N, C-alpha and C positions, 0 to 999 in steps of 0.2 A: 503494499499500497504507501504511496506517496506519502509521504510531509506535507505539511501548510506549507513550507519554504521552498518543499521544491513544486509545488504550484504553482505559487506564486513565481515563481522566473520562470517554469516555462511557459508564464502569460504574459514575463515582463518582456523573455525571447518574441516570442510571438507576435508581441507589438511593434518589438524593434526589427521583424523582417519585414510585415508589413509600413512601413514609418518608409523603410528602401524602397518599397515599389512602388510609393509616388502617388500612383493613382490603378486603380484596377478595377478591371472586369471580375466581379463573381457568379462563377456559374449556380447558378443556385434551384436547387430543386425543395425545399421547404421542408432540410428533412434535421435531424442535431445538428451534423457537421456542420452543414454550408448555412443554419440559419447563428451560430457560434460566431463559424466564421464573417459573415455580413455584420454582423452585432461589431467585433470587434474590427472591421475596416472603417465601419460608420464613427465610432469611435475615435479611432488613430485620424484617419486620413479627413474625416467631415464629409457629410451629400453629396458635395461638388465633384470630390472625385473616387466616388465610389459608383457604379451600377450593376443592380441585378440584373442576372437574366437567365429568364425560368424558358425552355422548350416544353412544349405541347406536341406527344406525338403518342402512338398506339400505343407504346408501351411503358404509358405512363400515367394512371388511371386520371381521372377528375377530379376526386377530392382529394387529391395530391396537388395539383394546378389548383384548385382552392384553396389547400392550405398556403401554397407557396406565396399570393396573391394576398392575402388577410396578413401574413407574416412578413412583406415585405411593408407594405404600409402601417405597422404595429411601429415597424422598429424605422419609419419616417425614409425610407430609399428608395432612392430612384429603379425603378424597375418597370422591362419589357418581355414579354412573351415574344416568344417566331417560333416557328414550323418546324419541326425535323424528322421526316419521317423514314422512320431506321428502314421498313418493311422496302423502300427504295432505291437503297443502297444491295449494289452488288456485291452476293454470293452475304449476305447478313441471311436473309430470312433460310438460307440451306441452315444455317446453325453449325456453324463450325469450333470447334476449341476455341478459334481466334475472334469468334463473334464481335467480342467490347474493343474490338480491335478497331473496324470498321466502321462502331457508332461511332468512339473517341473520337477521330479523327474527324470523319461528317462533322457531327457536334462542334467540336472546337479548333474549325476551320473554319465554321461558321459567326464565334464566337471572336476569335480572334481578329476575324475582318470589323465585327462590329467597335473593339475595341482600338484598334486602327482609327475609323474612323471621329470613336467619340474621343481623338487622344488620349485613350490610359493608356500606361505602358505594358502593363500586364495582363493577362486576364490567370486568376486563380480559381481552384477549385477545392473541396472539402477533403478531401487523402488526407487520411491521419494515419498515424506512427503503428496504426495496428495493420495497415493496410499493405503492410512490406510482407509479412507475412500467405498469404492467398494467391492463386495462381488467377492472376493479374491482366491480363494479355494487353488492355485499354492504357495501361499506362505503357509503354511502353508510345505514341499516340503522344497523352501528356508532353514526352521526354521529347520528341519531335518537334513540336510545335513552339515549344517553350513555356510547355502553361505550369506556374508556378502552383507548390502544395506547402502554405506554409505552415500549417499545421502538422506536415509531416516532416517542413526542415527546422520546430518547434520539439518536437519528437511528444505531437502532447496525442495520448491514449485518445481511446473513445469511453471508457470508463472517464477519465481525466475532464474531457471533454464536457459528458454530460453534469460533475460535480461544477465545475466553470459556469456551466449554462444553468444549473441553480441558483447558482450566487449573483446571477445577473439577473434572474428572473423572468427568465427564457421559456416560451409555454412548452418549447419542444425539449426539454429536461429528458423526462421521461418517454418522449415518444419511440413508439416502433420502432427499427431500424427498416430502413424497406431498400430495396434493389428493382430494378429493371423486371417487369413481367414477363422479357425473354428469356432471366432466368431458371427458370419454373420447367426450362422444358429439357429432353436430355438431346446431348448433343446429336448434333445429324436428324431429329425430326425437323421439319419441318414448321418452322413457324406461320403464321398466316393473323388477320385481322381476327377471324372471327375465334380461332383457340385463345387470342391474347384476351379475347370478353369476356371468353367462358371463367378463365384464370381469376378475370378480376371480379369479375361475381362471387365467384363460387370466398377469394378474398373477405368481399364485403361481409359477408356472410358468417366467420371470425370476427372479426373487426366489430359488427354490429350484436352478434355474444358474448362478447367482452373478452376474448384472448389476450395480451399482454403483447406476442409472439407469434407470429403463424407463415407462415407459407403455405401452398397447393401445387406440390408438383405437378404434371401435366405431362402421361403418359400415357400414352392415347386416348381411350376411354378412360383413364383411372386415373383417381386425382389421388395422390396419394400425401395426407393432409404433415403437417408438423406443425407440434406446438411443442411448449417449455416441457420437459418432463414431471412438473411440479405442477402442470393445469391435463396434464393425461388422462386425472381420475375423472376430472368432467365427463368424460365422454363415458360413462359408465353409469351416468345420468339417462334412462334410459327416454326420456324424453328431451334432453339434449339431445343425445346419440339417432332419434329416428327425428327430429328437426333439422340436424344440420345433416343425415344422408338423402336427406327430399330436395332440402334445399338445394345440394350437389346436380342433384338427376334433376332438378330444373333444369339449371347453371349449363348440364348436356352434359355431365359425366353419367358412365354408363354404372359404372364400378367407382364405392368412397373407401379407401383405407387410410390408417392411422401409424405413422413411420413411429417404431416401436427405439429407433434412437433418439426421436424429438426433435427440437429442432435446430440447426446448424446452418450457420454460414457456408455457402458454397459446396453445399452437399451435391450438386451437377457431377463438382471436379473428384470427386471419388473412384469413378473407373477411367480418368484419365489416366495413363501412366507418365511415369517420373519424367522420361525421354522427352517427354510431348511437353509438359509443365516447364521443362527445363531450357525450351528454347523460347520462349515469353517471357523467362526470369528479368526483373530489373534487373 
């Protein structure tokens, strides 16, 4: 556990990194990390030197977009929404292991152009220090386009971001982690708008049922539900179990299952061989 002194030092280091950037475009999803980063950028640089940009797409649920709009307004940030349709990117919908590279390359290419027009020195994203561990081919696009990751540079972890966010009064401090809906499909399975909508509807059911962290992984007609291990017992409640199964079938799944290992980030990467991951290591 970090000490109070450790947290303060990391926060000061983050502010120092942001100050050196002079003017930034924040890739803003409205999640825990990007909201915290936007808040610090505004505090350090001021509203005129910060622009938050959110991309609307089929892989980003409408409720997440609405949350981002409200949060940017709450923080008093300049905020624009752009269109970024990943399904139109050659190779993306085929869902190869490097899928995120194609997505990030396209998105950050657009953000870099906007930053140039706005005379802002850098595009920054909310990648944190924990993101150095998992298989993340999108990080190569970040490096290639010169995007900065201040949270990672300051060595700040996800838990530390939540702690600092809580102290700052940010409502996202306990918001569940979210990842692009494309991460719900096994590599090689074709991604379509219809499948993305089906997963979004299914996850909305779990959200409305009050689960704190969840994923609905799509395996053809099978929905594989991931929730925290401590929340699995809720599925032994007959009424809840039957309700979830009924709603997910109405969303378009034929079978509904519960993953006994529970929620974990990047579970679709577990089938990748180490040599496949090594190609895209930072």
